[in-house]
All heavy atoms as a GROMACS GRO file, in nm:
protein
  603
    1MET      N    1   0.084  -0.118   0.000
    1MET     CA    2   0.000   0.000   0.000
    1MET      C    3   0.088   0.124   0.000
    1MET      O    4   0.191   0.129   0.066
    1MET     CB    5  -0.091  -0.002   0.123
    1MET     CG    6  -0.179   0.118   0.130
    1MET     SD    7  -0.283   0.138   0.277
    1MET     CE    8  -0.318  -0.021   0.331
    2ASP      N    9   0.046   0.222  -0.071
    2ASP     CA   10   0.117   0.350  -0.078
    2ASP      C   11   0.118   0.414   0.061
    2ASP      O   12   0.018   0.414   0.131
    2ASP     CB   13   0.045   0.440  -0.179
    2ASP     CG   14   0.114   0.572  -0.200
    2ASP    OD1   15   0.227   0.589  -0.152
    2ASP    OD2   16   0.053   0.659  -0.264
    3LYS      N   17   0.233   0.469   0.100
    3LYS     CA   18   0.245   0.529   0.233
    3LYS      C   19   0.146   0.643   0.252
    3LYS      O   20   0.095   0.665   0.360
    3LYS     CB   21   0.387   0.580   0.254
    3LYS     CG   22   0.407   0.639   0.392
    3LYS     CD   23   0.545   0.691   0.410
    3LYS     CE   24   0.554   0.758   0.546
    3LYS     NZ   25   0.675   0.830   0.566
    4SER      N   26   0.116   0.716   0.144
    4SER     CA   27   0.025   0.829   0.156
    4SER      C   28  -0.118   0.785   0.188
    4SER      O   29  -0.197   0.865   0.232
    4SER     CB   30   0.025   0.911   0.027
    4SER     OG   31  -0.029   0.836  -0.078
    5MET      N   32  -0.150   0.659   0.165
    5MET     CA   33  -0.284   0.608   0.195
    5MET      C   34  -0.287   0.522   0.320
    5MET      O   35  -0.385   0.457   0.348
    5MET     CB   36  -0.335   0.526   0.076
    5MET     CG   37  -0.358   0.607  -0.048
    5MET     SD   38  -0.485   0.732  -0.028
    5MET     CE   39  -0.628   0.628  -0.015
    6SER      N   40  -0.180   0.520   0.397
    6SER     CA   41  -0.172   0.428   0.510
    6SER      C   42  -0.273   0.458   0.620
    6SER      O   43  -0.308   0.370   0.697
    6SER     CB   44  -0.031   0.429   0.569
    6SER     OG   45   0.000   0.557   0.618
    7HIS      N   46  -0.323   0.579   0.628
    7HIS     CA   47  -0.417   0.616   0.734
    7HIS      C   48  -0.560   0.628   0.683
    7HIS      O   49  -0.649   0.659   0.759
    7HIS     CB   50  -0.377   0.748   0.798
    7HIS     CG   51  -0.237   0.750   0.847
    7HIS    ND1   52  -0.198   0.679   0.959
    7HIS    CD2   53  -0.126   0.808   0.801
    7HIS    CE1   54  -0.069   0.696   0.979
    7HIS    NE2   55  -0.023   0.774   0.884
    8ALA      N   56  -0.581   0.602   0.556
    8ALA     CA   57  -0.710   0.630   0.496
    8ALA      C   58  -0.818   0.528   0.526
    8ALA      O   59  -0.935   0.557   0.509
    8ALA     CB   60  -0.695   0.643   0.345
    9PHE      N   61  -0.783   0.409   0.572
    9PHE     CA   62  -0.883   0.304   0.586
    9PHE      C   63  -0.908   0.266   0.731
    9PHE      O   64  -0.932   0.151   0.762
    9PHE     CB   65  -0.840   0.181   0.505
    9PHE     CG   66  -0.838   0.207   0.359
    9PHE    CD1   67  -0.718   0.226   0.292
    9PHE    CD2   68  -0.956   0.214   0.288
    9PHE    CE1   69  -0.716   0.252   0.157
    9PHE    CE2   70  -0.955   0.239   0.152
    9PHE     CZ   71  -0.835   0.258   0.086
   10LYS      N   72  -0.905   0.362   0.821
   10LYS     CA   73  -0.929   0.330   0.961
   10LYS      C   74  -1.076   0.308   0.991
   10LYS      O   75  -1.110   0.231   1.080
   10LYS     CB   76  -0.873   0.439   1.050
   10LYS     CG   77  -0.722   0.440   1.048
   10LYS     CD   78  -0.666   0.524   1.156
   10LYS     CE   79  -0.515   0.510   1.149
   10LYS     NZ   80  -0.448   0.572   1.257
   11LEU      N   81  -1.165   0.375   0.919
   11LEU     CA   82  -1.307   0.358   0.944
   11LEU      C   83  -1.373   0.265   0.843
   11LEU      O   84  -1.483   0.216   0.866
   11LEU     CB   85  -1.379   0.493   0.941
   11LEU     CG   86  -1.340   0.589   1.052
   11LEU    CD1   87  -1.413   0.721   1.035
   11LEU    CD2   88  -1.370   0.530   1.188
   12PHE      N   89  -1.310   0.242   0.732
   12PHE     CA   90  -1.367   0.159   0.628
   12PHE      C   91  -1.279   0.036   0.607
   12PHE      O   92  -1.159   0.042   0.621
   12PHE     CB   93  -1.378   0.237   0.496
   12PHE     CG   94  -1.457   0.364   0.510
   12PHE    CD1   95  -1.394   0.485   0.521
   12PHE    CD2   96  -1.594   0.360   0.516
   12PHE    CE1   97  -1.466   0.602   0.536
   12PHE    CE2   98  -1.668   0.476   0.531
   12PHE     CZ   99  -1.604   0.597   0.540
   13ALA      N  100  -1.342  -0.073   0.571
   13ALA     CA  101  -1.267  -0.195   0.543
   13ALA      C  102  -1.184  -0.174   0.416
   13ALA      O  103  -1.229  -0.110   0.322
   13ALA     CB  104  -1.362  -0.312   0.525
   14PHE      N  105  -1.064  -0.227   0.416
   14PHE     CA  106  -0.976  -0.214   0.301
   14PHE      C  107  -1.029  -0.300   0.186
   14PHE      O  108  -1.049  -0.419   0.203
   14PHE     CB  109  -0.834  -0.256   0.337
   14PHE     CG  110  -0.735  -0.228   0.229
   14PHE    CD1  111  -0.693  -0.098   0.204
   14PHE    CD2  112  -0.686  -0.330   0.151
   14PHE    CE1  113  -0.603  -0.071   0.105
   14PHE    CE2  114  -0.595  -0.304   0.050
   14PHE     CZ  115  -0.554  -0.175   0.026
   15PRO      N  116  -1.055  -0.241   0.070
   15PRO     CA  117  -1.110  -0.318  -0.041
   15PRO      C  118  -1.007  -0.413  -0.102
   15PRO      O  119  -0.889  -0.382  -0.109
   15PRO     CB  120  -1.150  -0.210  -0.142
   15PRO     CG  121  -1.063  -0.095  -0.111
   15PRO     CD  122  -1.035  -0.101   0.036
   16THR      N  123  -1.054  -0.530  -0.146
   16THR     CA  124  -0.968  -0.626  -0.212
   16THR      C  125  -1.031  -0.665  -0.345
   16THR      O  126  -1.151  -0.644  -0.368
   16THR     CB  127  -0.950  -0.753  -0.128
   16THR    OG1  128  -1.077  -0.817  -0.114
   16THR    CG2  129  -0.891  -0.722   0.010
   17PHE      N  130  -0.951  -0.722  -0.432
   17PHE     CA  131  -1.000  -0.766  -0.562
   17PHE      C  132  -1.109  -0.872  -0.546
   17PHE      O  133  -1.216  -0.862  -0.606
   17PHE     CB  134  -0.884  -0.820  -0.645
   17PHE     CG  135  -0.926  -0.877  -0.777
   17PHE    CD1  136  -0.960  -0.793  -0.881
   17PHE    CD2  137  -0.933  -1.014  -0.795
   17PHE    CE1  138  -1.000  -0.844  -1.003
   17PHE    CE2  139  -0.973  -1.067  -0.916
   17PHE     CZ  140  -1.007  -0.982  -1.021
   18PHE      N  141  -1.082  -0.972  -0.462
   18PHE     CA  142  -1.179  -1.080  -0.445
   18PHE      C  143  -1.304  -1.032  -0.373
   18PHE      O  144  -1.415  -1.079  -0.399
   18PHE     CB  145  -1.116  -1.199  -0.372
   18PHE     CG  146  -1.011  -1.267  -0.455
   18PHE    CD1  147  -0.878  -1.260  -0.418
   18PHE    CD2  148  -1.045  -1.336  -0.570
   18PHE    CE1  149  -0.780  -1.321  -0.495
   18PHE    CE2  150  -0.948  -1.396  -0.648
   18PHE     CZ  151  -0.815  -1.390  -0.611
   19GLY      N  152  -1.287  -0.937  -0.283
   19GLY     CA  153  -1.404  -0.878  -0.217
   19GLY      C  154  -1.493  -0.807  -0.317
   19GLY      O  155  -1.616  -0.813  -0.309
   20GLY      N  156  -1.432  -0.739  -0.413
   20GLY     CA  157  -1.509  -0.672  -0.518
   20GLY      C  158  -1.581  -0.771  -0.606
   20GLY      O  159  -1.696  -0.749  -0.646
   21MET      N  160  -1.515  -0.882  -0.638
   21MET     CA  161  -1.580  -0.985  -0.719
   21MET      C  162  -1.699  -1.046  -0.644
   21MET      O  163  -1.805  -1.069  -0.702
   21MET     CB  164  -1.479  -1.095  -0.755
   21MET     CG  165  -1.378  -1.054  -0.858
   21MET     SD  166  -1.257  -1.182  -0.897
   21MET     CE  167  -1.360  -1.320  -0.940
   22ALA      N  168  -1.682  -1.069  -0.514
   22ALA     CA  169  -1.789  -1.128  -0.434
   22ALA      C  170  -1.908  -1.032  -0.423
   22ALA      O  171  -2.024  -1.074  -0.426
   22ALA     CB  172  -1.738  -1.165  -0.296
   23ARG      N  173  -1.880  -0.903  -0.413
   23ARG     CA  174  -1.989  -0.804  -0.403
   23ARG      C  175  -2.072  -0.799  -0.530
   23ARG      O  176  -2.190  -0.763  -0.527
   23ARG     CB  177  -1.933  -0.666  -0.373
   23ARG     CG  178  -1.892  -0.649  -0.229
   23ARG     CD  179  -1.828  -0.512  -0.210
   23ARG     NE  180  -1.796  -0.493  -0.072
   23ARG     CZ  181  -1.870  -0.419   0.011
   23ARG    NH1  182  -1.977  -0.360  -0.032
   23ARG    NH2  183  -1.834  -0.407   0.136
   24ALA      N  184  -2.011  -0.831  -0.643
   24ALA     CA  185  -2.084  -0.829  -0.770
   24ALA      C  186  -2.197  -0.932  -0.771
   24ALA      O  187  -2.300  -0.911  -0.836
   24ALA     CB  188  -1.989  -0.853  -0.886
   25ILE      N  189  -2.181  -1.042  -0.699
   25ILE     CA  190  -2.286  -1.145  -0.696
   25ILE      C  191  -2.360  -1.150  -0.564
   25ILE      O  192  -2.447  -1.235  -0.545
   25ILE     CB  193  -2.226  -1.284  -0.730
   25ILE    CG1  194  -2.117  -1.321  -0.631
   25ILE    CG2  195  -2.172  -1.286  -0.871
   25ILE    CD1  196  -2.066  -1.463  -0.646
   26ASP      N  197  -2.330  -1.060  -0.472
   26ASP     CA  198  -2.395  -1.055  -0.341
   26ASP      C  199  -2.522  -0.971  -0.351
   26ASP      O  200  -2.521  -0.850  -0.328
   26ASP     CB  201  -2.299  -0.996  -0.237
   26ASP     CG  202  -2.361  -0.987  -0.100
   26ASP    OD1  203  -2.448  -1.071  -0.068
   26ASP    OD2  204  -2.322  -0.896  -0.024
   27LEU      N  205  -2.631  -1.034  -0.385
   27LEU     CA  206  -2.756  -0.961  -0.408
   27LEU      C  207  -2.821  -0.914  -0.278
   27LEU      O  208  -2.897  -0.819  -0.279
   27LEU     CB  209  -2.853  -1.049  -0.487
   27LEU     CG  210  -2.803  -1.093  -0.624
   27LEU    CD1  211  -2.906  -1.183  -0.690
   27LEU    CD2  212  -2.773  -0.974  -0.710
   28GLY      N  213  -2.793  -0.978  -0.166
   28GLY     CA  214  -2.855  -0.940  -0.040
   28GLY      C  215  -2.774  -0.843   0.042
   28GLY      O  216  -2.810  -0.810   0.155
   29SER      N  217  -2.664  -0.795  -0.011
   29SER     CA  218  -2.574  -0.702   0.060
   29SER      C  219  -2.531  -0.758   0.196
   29SER      O  220  -2.528  -0.687   0.296
   29SER     CB  221  -2.639  -0.566   0.078
   29SER     OG  222  -2.659  -0.505  -0.046
   30THR      N  223  -2.498  -0.886   0.199
   30THR     CA  224  -2.456  -0.949   0.324
   30THR      C  225  -2.307  -0.932   0.350
   30THR      O  226  -2.260  -0.962   0.459
   30THR     CB  227  -2.488  -1.099   0.321
   30THR    OG1  228  -2.419  -1.159   0.212
   30THR    CG2  229  -2.637  -1.122   0.307
   31LEU      N  230  -2.233  -0.882   0.253
   31LEU     CA  231  -2.088  -0.868   0.268
   31LEU      C  232  -2.043  -0.728   0.311
   31LEU      O  233  -1.925  -0.701   0.316
   31LEU     CB  234  -2.018  -0.905   0.136
   31LEU     CG  235  -2.036  -1.049   0.090
   31LEU    CD1  236  -1.970  -1.070  -0.044
   31LEU    CD2  237  -1.980  -1.146   0.192
   32ASN      N  238  -2.138  -0.640   0.342
   32ASN     CA  239  -2.103  -0.505   0.386
   32ASN      C  240  -2.044  -0.512   0.526
   32ASN      O  241  -2.115  -0.533   0.624
   32ASN     CB  242  -2.224  -0.412   0.386
   32ASN     CG  243  -2.271  -0.381   0.247
   32ASN    OD1  244  -2.194  -0.393   0.151
   32ASN    ND2  245  -2.395  -0.340   0.233
   33ILE      N  246  -1.912  -0.496   0.535
   33ILE     CA  247  -1.843  -0.500   0.663
   33ILE      C  248  -1.762  -0.372   0.678
   33ILE      O  249  -1.688  -0.334   0.589
   33ILE     CB  250  -1.748  -0.622   0.671
   33ILE    CG1  251  -1.828  -0.751   0.656
   33ILE    CG2  252  -1.671  -0.620   0.802
   33ILE    CD1  253  -1.740  -0.874   0.643
   34TYR      N  254  -1.778  -0.306   0.791
   34TYR     CA  255  -1.705  -0.184   0.818
   34TYR      C  256  -1.624  -0.202   0.946
   34TYR      O  257  -1.658  -0.285   1.030
   34TYR     CB  258  -1.802  -0.066   0.835
   34TYR     CG  259  -1.884  -0.042   0.710
   34TYR    CD1  260  -2.011  -0.093   0.698
   34TYR    CD2  261  -1.831   0.031   0.605
   34TYR    CE1  262  -2.086  -0.072   0.583
   34TYR    CE2  263  -1.905   0.053   0.490
   34TYR     CZ  264  -2.032   0.001   0.480
   34TYR     OH  265  -2.103   0.021   0.366
   35ASN      N  266  -1.519  -0.126   0.958
   35ASN     CA  267  -1.442  -0.127   1.083
   35ASN      C  268  -1.525  -0.052   1.186
   35ASN      O  269  -1.543   0.069   1.175
   35ASN     CB  270  -1.306  -0.061   1.062
   35ASN     CG  271  -1.222  -0.140   0.966
   35ASN    OD1  272  -1.240  -0.259   0.949
   35ASN    ND2  273  -1.127  -0.073   0.902
   36GLU      N  274  -1.573  -0.121   1.284
   36GLU     CA  275  -1.665  -0.061   1.380
   36GLU      C  276  -1.590   0.001   1.497
   36GLU      O  277  -1.480  -0.041   1.531
   36GLU     CB  278  -1.762  -0.166   1.431
   36GLU     CG  279  -1.853  -0.221   1.321
   36GLU     CD  280  -1.951  -0.323   1.374
   36GLU    OE1  281  -1.957  -0.346   1.496
   36GLU    OE2  282  -2.023  -0.380   1.291
   37SER      N  283  -1.653   0.100   1.556
   37SER     CA  284  -1.599   0.166   1.675
   37SER      C  285  -1.698   0.146   1.789
   37SER      O  286  -1.816   0.120   1.768
   37SER     CB  287  -1.580   0.315   1.649
   37SER     OG  288  -1.486   0.334   1.546
   38ALA      N  289  -1.647   0.160   1.910
   38ALA     CA  290  -1.731   0.140   2.028
   38ALA      C  291  -1.845   0.240   2.035
   38ALA      O  292  -1.956   0.207   2.077
   38ALA     CB  293  -1.646   0.148   2.154
   39ASN      N  294  -1.818   0.364   1.995
   39ASN     CA  295  -1.921   0.468   1.997
   39ASN      C  296  -1.885   0.578   1.896
   39ASN      O  297  -1.782   0.571   1.830
   39ASN     CB  298  -1.938   0.525   2.139
   39ASN     CG  299  -1.807   0.574   2.196
   39ASN    OD1  300  -1.725   0.631   2.125
   39ASN    ND2  301  -1.786   0.552   2.325
   40VAL      N  302  -1.969   0.678   1.888
   40VAL     CA  303  -1.948   0.786   1.792
   40VAL      C  304  -1.821   0.864   1.823
   40VAL      O  305  -1.746   0.901   1.732
   40VAL     CB  306  -2.071   0.880   1.790
   40VAL    CG1  307  -2.047   0.999   1.700
   40VAL    CG2  308  -2.195   0.805   1.746
   41ALA      N  309  -1.794   0.887   1.950
   41ALA     CA  310  -1.674   0.962   1.987
   41ALA      C  311  -1.548   0.888   1.946
   41ALA      O  312  -1.452   0.949   1.899
   41ALA     CB  313  -1.674   0.989   2.138
   42ALA      N  314  -1.546   0.757   1.961
   42ALA     CA  315  -1.430   0.678   1.921
   42ALA      C  316  -1.411   0.683   1.770
   42ALA      O  317  -1.298   0.694   1.720
   42ALA     CB  318  -1.444   0.534   1.968
   43ALA      N  319  -1.520   0.676   1.695
   43ALA     CA  320  -1.512   0.685   1.548
   43ALA      C  321  -1.461   0.822   1.507
   43ALA      O  322  -1.377   0.832   1.416
   43ALA     CB  323  -1.649   0.658   1.486
   44ASP      N  324  -1.510   0.927   1.572
   44ASP     CA  325  -1.462   1.062   1.541
   44ASP      C  326  -1.314   1.076   1.574
   44ASP      O  327  -1.239   1.141   1.501
   44ASP     CB  328  -1.541   1.167   1.619
   44ASP     CG  329  -1.681   1.189   1.563
   44ASP    OD1  330  -1.706   1.147   1.448
   44ASP    OD2  331  -1.764   1.247   1.635
   45GLY      N  332  -1.272   1.017   1.685
   45GLY     CA  333  -1.131   1.022   1.723
   45GLY      C  334  -1.043   0.954   1.620
   45GLY      O  335  -0.936   1.004   1.583
   46LYS      N  336  -1.087   0.838   1.570
   46LYS     CA  337  -1.012   0.768   1.466
   46LYS      C  338  -1.004   0.850   1.339
   46LYS      O  339  -0.900   0.859   1.274
   46LYS     CB  340  -1.076   0.632   1.435
   46LYS     CG  341  -1.057   0.529   1.542
   46LYS     CD  342  -1.125   0.398   1.502
   46LYS     CE  343  -1.117   0.294   1.610
   46LYS     NZ  344  -1.185   0.171   1.570
   47ALA      N  345  -1.116   0.910   1.301
   47ALA     CA  346  -1.119   0.991   1.179
   47ALA      C  347  -1.029   1.114   1.193
   47ALA      O  348  -0.954   1.148   1.101
   47ALA     CB  349  -1.262   1.034   1.147
   48LEU      N  350  -1.035   1.180   1.306
   48LEU     CA  351  -0.952   1.298   1.330
   48LEU      C  352  -0.804   1.262   1.331
   48LEU      O  353  -0.721   1.331   1.270
   48LEU     CB  354  -0.991   1.365   1.462
   48LEU     CG  355  -0.926   1.498   1.495
   48LEU    CD1  356  -0.957   1.600   1.387
   48LEU    CD2  357  -0.973   1.548   1.629
   49SER      N  358  -0.770   1.152   1.396
   49SER     CA  359  -0.633   1.105   1.398
   49SER      C  360  -0.584   1.073   1.257
   49SER      O  361  -0.472   1.111   1.218
   49SER     CB  362  -0.622   0.981   1.487
   49SER     OG  363  -0.495   0.924   1.477
   50SER      N  364  -0.667   1.007   1.181
   50SER     CA  365  -0.633   0.974   1.043
   50SER      C  366  -0.608   1.099   0.961
   50SER      O  367  -0.512   1.108   0.883
   50SER     CB  368  -0.745   0.890   0.981
   50SER     OG  369  -0.720   0.865   0.846
   51ASP      N  370  -0.695   1.198   0.977
   51ASP     CA  371  -0.680   1.324   0.903
   51ASP      C  372  -0.548   1.393   0.937
   51ASP      O  373  -0.475   1.439   0.848
   51ASP     CB  374  -0.795   1.419   0.935
   51ASP     CG  375  -0.928   1.372   0.878
   51ASP    OD1  376  -0.926   1.283   0.791
   51ASP    OD2  377  -1.032   1.426   0.920
   52TRP      N  378  -0.514   1.400   1.066
   52TRP     CA  379  -0.392   1.469   1.106
   52TRP      C  380  -0.267   1.391   1.066
   52TRP      O  381  -0.164   1.451   1.033
   52TRP     CB  382  -0.392   1.500   1.255
   52TRP     CG  383  -0.471   1.624   1.282
   52TRP    CD1  384  -0.591   1.633   1.343
   52TRP    CD2  385  -0.437   1.757   1.243
   52TRP    NE1  386  -0.633   1.763   1.345
   52TRP    CE2  387  -0.540   1.842   1.284
   52TRP    CE3  388  -0.328   1.813   1.176
   52TRP    CZ2  389  -0.538   1.979   1.262
   52TRP    CZ3  390  -0.327   1.950   1.154
   52TRP    CH2  391  -0.431   2.031   1.196
   53HIS      N  392  -0.276   1.258   1.065
   53HIS     CA  393  -0.162   1.179   1.015
   53HIS      C  394  -0.139   1.209   0.866
   53HIS      O  395  -0.025   1.221   0.822
   53HIS     CB  396  -0.186   1.029   1.036
   53HIS     CG  397  -0.155   0.982   1.174
   53HIS    ND1  398  -0.026   0.967   1.218
   53HIS    CD2  399  -0.236   0.947   1.276
   53HIS    CE1  400  -0.029   0.924   1.344
   53HIS    NE2  401  -0.155   0.912   1.381
   54GLN      N  402  -0.248   1.221   0.792
   54GLN     CA  403  -0.235   1.252   0.650
   54GLN      C  404  -0.177   1.391   0.629
   54GLN      O  405  -0.093   1.412   0.541
   54GLN     CB  406  -0.371   1.239   0.580
   54GLN     CG  407  -0.362   1.243   0.431
   54GLN     CD  408  -0.282   1.127   0.375
   54GLN    OE1  409  -0.301   1.013   0.416
   54GLN    NE2  410  -0.192   1.154   0.283
   55VAL      N  411  -0.221   1.487   0.710
   55VAL     CA  412  -0.165   1.623   0.701
   55VAL      C  413  -0.015   1.619   0.730
   55VAL      O  414   0.066   1.680   0.659
   55VAL     CB  415  -0.237   1.719   0.798
   55VAL    CG1  416  -0.163   1.851   0.811
   55VAL    CG2  417  -0.380   1.743   0.752
   56GLY      N  418   0.024   1.546   0.833
   56GLY     CA  419   0.166   1.533   0.866
   56GLY      C  420   0.245   1.469   0.753
   56GLY      O  421   0.355   1.514   0.720
   57ASP      N  422   0.190   1.364   0.692
   57ASP     CA  423   0.257   1.300   0.578
   57ASP      C  424   0.273   1.397   0.463
   57ASP      O  425   0.377   1.400   0.396
   57ASP     CB  426   0.179   1.176   0.531
   57ASP     CG  427   0.187   1.060   0.629
   57ASP    OD1  428   0.274   1.064   0.719
   57ASP    OD2  429   0.106   0.966   0.614
   58ASP      N  430   0.172   1.480   0.438
   58ASP     CA  431   0.180   1.578   0.330
   58ASP      C  432   0.286   1.685   0.358
   58ASP      O  433   0.358   1.728   0.268
   58ASP     CB  434   0.044   1.646   0.308
   58ASP     CG  435  -0.059   1.554   0.246
   58ASP    OD1  436  -0.019   1.446   0.195
   58ASP    OD2  437  -0.179   1.588   0.250
   59ILE      N  438   0.296   1.727   0.483
   59ILE     CA  439   0.398   1.826   0.520
   59ILE      C  440   0.538   1.767   0.503
   59ILE      O  441   0.627   1.833   0.449
   59ILE     CB  442   0.375   1.876   0.665
   59ILE    CG1  443   0.247   1.961   0.670
   59ILE    CG2  444   0.496   1.956   0.714
   59ILE    CD1  445   0.205   1.999   0.810
   60ILE      N  446   0.556   1.644   0.547
   60ILE     CA  447   0.686   1.578   0.531
   60ILE      C  448   0.722   1.566   0.383
   60ILE      O  449   0.834   1.594   0.342
   60ILE     CB  450   0.686   1.440   0.600
   60ILE    CG1  451   0.683   1.458   0.752
   60ILE    CG2  452   0.807   1.357   0.558
   60ILE    CD1  453   0.658   1.330   0.829
   61TRP      N  454   0.625   1.527   0.300
   61TRP     CA  455   0.649   1.515   0.156
   61TRP      C  456   0.689   1.650   0.098
   61TRP      O  457   0.784   1.658   0.019
   61TRP     CB  458   0.524   1.462   0.086
   61TRP     CG  459   0.539   1.453  -0.062
   61TRP    CD1  460   0.598   1.353  -0.133
   61TRP    CD2  461   0.498   1.551  -0.157
   61TRP    NE1  462   0.596   1.382  -0.265
   61TRP    CE2  463   0.535   1.503  -0.284
   61TRP    CE3  464   0.433   1.673  -0.148
   61TRP    CZ2  465   0.508   1.574  -0.401
   61TRP    CZ3  466   0.408   1.744  -0.264
   61TRP    CH2  467   0.446   1.694  -0.388
   62ALA      N  468   0.619   1.757   0.136
   62ALA     CA  469   0.650   1.890   0.084
   62ALA      C  470   0.789   1.934   0.128
   62ALA      O  471   0.864   1.995   0.049
   62ALA     CB  472   0.545   1.990   0.130
   63MET      N  473   0.826   1.904   0.252
   63MET     CA  474   0.960   1.940   0.299
   63MET      C  475   1.068   1.865   0.223
   63MET      O  476   1.171   1.923   0.187
   63MET     CB  477   0.971   1.913   0.450
   63MET     CG  478   0.887   2.006   0.534
   63MET     SD  479   0.884   1.961   0.708
   63MET     CE  480   1.054   1.974   0.754
   64GLU      N  481   1.045   1.737   0.195
   64GLU     CA  482   1.142   1.658   0.118
   64GLU      C  483   1.157   1.714  -0.023
   64GLU      O  484   1.268   1.724  -0.075
   64GLU     CB  485   1.099   1.512   0.113
   64GLU     CG  486   1.114   1.441   0.246
   64GLU     CD  487   1.050   1.302   0.246
   64GLU    OE1  488   0.980   1.267   0.148
   64GLU    OE2  489   1.071   1.230   0.346
   65GLN      N  490   1.045   1.754  -0.084
   65GLN     CA  491   1.051   1.812  -0.218
   65GLN      C  492   1.130   1.943  -0.217
   65GLN      O  493   1.209   1.970  -0.307
   65GLN     CB  494   0.909   1.838  -0.271
   65GLN     CG  495   0.830   1.712  -0.296
   65GLN     CD  496   0.893   1.625  -0.401
   65GLN    OE1  497   0.929   1.673  -0.508
   65GLN    NE2  498   0.907   1.498  -0.371
   66GLN      N  499   1.110   2.023  -0.114
   66GLN     CA  500   1.182   2.150  -0.104
   66GLN      C  501   1.331   2.126  -0.085
   66GLN      O  502   1.414   2.194  -0.147
   66GLN     CB  503   1.126   2.234   0.012
   66GLN     CG  504   1.192   2.369   0.027
   66GLN     CD  505   1.173   2.459  -0.093
   66GLN    OE1  506   1.074   2.450  -0.163
   66GLN    NE2  507   1.270   2.544  -0.118
   67HIS      N  508   1.368   2.030  -0.003
   67HIS     CA  509   1.509   1.998   0.016
   67HIS      C  510   1.573   1.950  -0.113
   67HIS      O  511   1.688   1.986  -0.144
   67HIS     CB  512   1.528   1.893   0.127
   67HIS     CG  513   1.504   1.947   0.264
   67HIS    ND1  514   1.579   2.047   0.320
   67HIS    CD2  515   1.412   1.912   0.358
   67HIS    CE1  516   1.535   2.074   0.442
   67HIS    NE2  517   1.432   1.994   0.466
   68GLU      N  518   1.499   1.870  -0.191
   68GLU     CA  519   1.552   1.823  -0.318
   68GLU      C  520   1.574   1.940  -0.414
   68GLU      O  521   1.674   1.945  -0.485
   68GLU     CB  522   1.457   1.720  -0.381
   68GLU     CG  523   1.459   1.587  -0.312
   68GLU     CD  524   1.358   1.490  -0.370
   68GLU    OE1  525   1.300   1.519  -0.478
   68GLU    OE2  526   1.336   1.384  -0.309
   69ARG      N  527   1.480   2.035  -0.416
   69ARG     CA  528   1.495   2.153  -0.503
   69ARG      C  529   1.616   2.236  -0.459
   69ARG      O  530   1.691   2.284  -0.543
   69ARG     CB  531   1.369   2.239  -0.497
   69ARG     CG  532   1.264   2.194  -0.593
   69ARG     CD  533   1.153   2.296  -0.605
   69ARG     NE  534   1.029   2.223  -0.588
   69ARG     CZ  535   0.940   2.244  -0.493
   69ARG    NH1  536   0.956   2.341  -0.407
   69ARG    NH2  537   0.833   2.170  -0.484
   70GLU      N  538   1.632   2.252  -0.330
   70GLU     CA  539   1.746   2.330  -0.281
   70GLU      C  540   1.878   2.262  -0.315
   70GLU      O  541   1.975   2.328  -0.353
   70GLU     CB  542   1.734   2.352  -0.130
   70GLU     CG  543   1.623   2.446  -0.091
   70GLU     CD  544   1.601   2.452   0.059
   70GLU    OE1  545   1.665   2.375   0.133
   70GLU    OE2  546   1.518   2.535   0.102
   71ASP      N  547   1.884   2.130  -0.302
   71ASP     CA  548   2.006   2.056  -0.336
   71ASP      C  549   2.036   2.067  -0.486
   71ASP      O  550   2.150   2.083  -0.525
   71ASP     CB  551   1.993   1.909  -0.297
   71ASP     CG  552   1.991   1.888  -0.146
   71ASP    OD1  553   2.032   1.982  -0.074
   71ASP    OD2  554   1.948   1.781  -0.101
   72THR      N  555   1.934   2.063  -0.569
   72THR     CA  556   1.951   2.074  -0.713
   72THR      C  557   2.003   2.213  -0.750
   72THR      O  558   2.090   2.228  -0.836
   72THR     CB  559   1.820   2.046  -0.787
   72THR    OG1  560   1.772   1.918  -0.750
   72THR    CG2  561   1.839   2.052  -0.937
   73GLU      N  562   1.949   2.316  -0.687
   73GLU     CA  563   1.991   2.453  -0.715
   73GLU      C  564   2.135   2.478  -0.675
   73GLU      O  565   2.207   2.554  -0.739
   73GLU     CB  566   1.899   2.552  -0.646
   73GLU     CG  567   1.759   2.557  -0.705
   73GLU     CD  568   1.666   2.644  -0.623
   73GLU    OE1  569   1.708   2.700  -0.520
   73GLU    OE2  570   1.549   2.655  -0.662
   74GLN      N  571   2.183   2.413  -0.569
   74GLN     CA  572   2.321   2.432  -0.524
   74GLN      C  573   2.420   2.365  -0.619
   74GLN      O  574   2.530   2.411  -0.636
   74GLN     CB  575   2.339   2.377  -0.384
   74GLN     CG  576   2.268   2.459  -0.278
   74GLN     CD  577   2.280   2.398  -0.140
   74GLN    OE1  578   2.338   2.291  -0.123
   74GLN    NE2  579   2.224   2.465  -0.041
   75ILE      N  580   2.378   2.255  -0.681
   75ILE     CA  581   2.468   2.182  -0.771
   75ILE      C  582   2.484   2.257  -0.903
   75ILE      O  583   2.594   2.265  -0.957
   75ILE     CB  584   2.413   2.041  -0.796
   75ILE    CG1  585   2.420   1.959  -0.668
   75ILE    CG2  586   2.491   1.971  -0.908
   75ILE    CD1  587   2.352   1.824  -0.675
   76GLU      N  588   2.377   2.314  -0.955
   76GLU     CA  589   2.385   2.385  -1.083
   76GLU      C  590   2.459   2.517  -1.067
   76GLU      O  591   2.439   2.590  -0.970
   76GLU     CB  592   2.244   2.412  -1.135
   76GLU     CG  593   2.169   2.284  -1.170
   76GLU     CD  594   2.026   2.313  -1.212
   76GLU    OE1  595   1.987   2.432  -1.214
   76GLU    OE2  596   1.953   2.219  -1.242
   77PRO      N  597   2.547   2.552  -1.162
   77PRO     CA  598   2.622   2.679  -1.152
   77PRO      C  599   2.537   2.799  -1.180
   77PRO      O  600   2.440   2.802  -1.240
   77PRO     CB  601   2.733   2.666  -1.256
   77PRO     CG  602   2.695   2.552  -1.344
   77PRO     CD  603   2.590   2.473  -1.273
   0.00000   0.00000   0.00000
C-alpha cells in the first residue's frame, strides 16, 4: 500500500480484488463489513487522527521536495 494512503482506511474496510468480485454477486448485501468503533466519539477520534496523520505525511512530503529543489539549485552553476 502506498504510504500516503496508510491512514485512509481506519473507518472503512480495506477493499480487495476478491471482495469486489464477491460483491458483484452478493444480491442481499450481506458482505457489507465496516471497521466498527465502540461509539461515535471513538469513530470521530479515529477519523480525526487519520486526518492529522495525512496532514503530517503531506507536510513531510512537501519538505522533502523542497530539500531536493534546494540541493539541485546548489549543484547547478
